[in-house]
C-alpha positions in Angstrom: 95.9 191.1 116.4 99.5 192.1 116.8 101.7 189.5 115.1 104.0 189.1 118.1 101.1 188.7 120.6 99.5 186.2 118.2 102.8 184.3 118.0 103.2 184.1 121.8 99.6 183.1 122.3 99.8 180.2 119.8 103.2 179.0 121.0 101.8 178.9 124.6 99.5 176.0 123.6 100.9 172.6 122.6 99.5 169.1 122.0 100.1 168.2 125.7 97.7 171.1 126.7 95.2 169.9 124.2 95.4 166.3 125.5 95.0 167.5 129.1 92.0 169.6 128.2 90.2 166.7 126.5 91.8 163.8 128.3 92.4 160.2 127.2 88.9 159.1 128.0 87.3 161.8 126.0 89.5 161.1 123.0 88.6 157.5 123.2 84.9 158.3 123.4 85.2 160.6 120.4 87.0 157.8 118.4 84.2 155.4 119.3 81.6 158.1 118.2 83.3 158.4 114.8 83.5 154.6 114.4 79.7 154.3 115.3 78.9 157.1 112.8 80.8 155.4 110.0 78.9 152.2 110.5 75.8 154.2 109.2 77.1 155.7 105.9 80.0 155.4 103.4 81.6 158.7 104.4 84.7 159.3 106.6 85.0 161.8 109.5 88.2 163.0 110.9 88.5 165.2 114.0 91.6 167.5 114.3 92.1 169.4 117.5 95.1 171.7 117.7 96.1 174.0 120.5 97.9 176.6 118.3 99.1 177.0 114.8 102.6 175.9 113.8 105.3 178.6 113.7 105.4 178.6 109.9 101.7 179.5 109.7 102.1 182.3 112.3 105.1 183.9 110.5 103.1 184.2 107.3 99.9 185.3 109.0 97.9 182.2 108.0 94.4 181.6 109.3 92.7 178.6 111.0 90.9 178.0 107.7 94.2 177.7 105.8 95.4 175.2 108.4 92.2 173.2 108.2 92.6 172.9 104.5 96.2 171.8 104.9 95.2 169.2 107.5 92.4 168.0 105.2 95.1 167.1 102.8 97.7 165.9 105.3 95.2 163.6 107.0 94.1 162.3 103.6 90.4 163.2 104.1 90.3 164.2 100.4 91.3 160.7 99.4 88.2 158.6 100.0 86.5 156.4 97.4 83.3 158.5 97.2 84.9 161.9 97.9 82.7 162.2 101.0 85.3 162.8 103.8 84.7 165.5 106.3 87.3 167.2 108.6 86.1 168.9 111.7 88.9 171.2 112.8 89.2 173.0 116.1 91.9 175.5 116.9 91.7 176.0 120.6 93.8 179.2 121.1 91.6 181.2 118.7 88.3 179.3 119.4 88.0 178.7 115.7 86.0 175.9 114.2 86.4 174.9 110.6 84.5 172.1 108.7 86.0 171.0 105.4 84.0 168.6 103.3 85.2 166.9 100.2 83.4 167.6 96.9 81.1 164.6 97.0 79.3 165.8 100.1 79.9 169.5 99.6 77.7 169.5 96.5 74.8 168.3 98.7 75.2 170.6 101.7 74.7 174.4 101.7 77.1 176.8 103.4 74.2 177.6 105.8 74.0 174.0 106.9 77.7 174.0 107.7 77.4 177.3 109.5 74.6 175.9 111.6 76.8 173.0 112.7 79.7 175.4 113.5 77.3 177.7 115.5 76.1 174.7 117.6 79.7 173.8 118.4 80.5 177.4 119.3 77.7 177.6 121.8 78.8 174.4 123.5 82.4 175.4 123.5 81.6 178.8 125.1 79.9 176.9 127.9 83.3 175.0 128.4 82.1 171.7 127.0 84.7 170.8 124.3 83.9 167.1 124.1 80.2 167.8 123.9 80.7 170.3 121.1 82.7 167.8 119.1 80.1 165.1 119.7 77.4 167.4 118.5 79.4 168.1 115.3 80.0 164.4 114.6 76.3 163.7 115.1 75.3 166.6 112.8 77.8 165.5 110.1 76.7 161.9 110.5 73.1 162.9 109.7 74.2 164.6 106.5 76.3 161.6 105.5 73.4 159.2 106.3 71.1 161.3 104.2 73.4 161.6 101.2 75.6 158.5 101.4 73.6 155.8 103.2 74.8 152.2 103.3 72.7 149.7 101.5 71.3 146.7 103.4 74.2 144.5 104.4 76.8 146.9 103.1 79.7 148.0 105.4 81.9 151.0 105.4 85.5 149.9 104.7 86.9 152.6 107.2 89.4 154.3 104.9 90.7 156.7 107.6 91.8 156.5 111.2 88.9 157.2 113.6 91.1 158.5 116.4 91.1 162.3 116.7 94.3 163.9 115.5 95.7 166.1 118.4 98.4 168.6 117.6 
């Protein structure tokens, strides 16, 4: 895509557009979904939804994957006790979905399994159901975390990261 067209396209979207698209109620429901998920395993899930890439990323031709990796660090998803944090990243303007899992979980999950989750989200987004796609992703990641990092009887997850979706 032409660099100038990409620049305008990305700068057209901002966090206000993203919040309008999802709405306060949807963001609250997603936060509650993550909280309920984390009551079932020792992992941490962060949702990050951005309208467009920051200008610095656009000037150097960075990808959604590069941004997702940066947000993985910025939101401290890498810094969980069992290295089992997962970032579900959505870049609205490019309809890109990235899932970044820390090494604790990544060693148990194949790239094909991650691709399957992303594919399910993509189908739902194409139908215009952003919240539903994010819910499906949280549920799928939850099942992987429950399988590989279940809580023992009476154990609780200390909730190391914020459950509220990051909107930018």
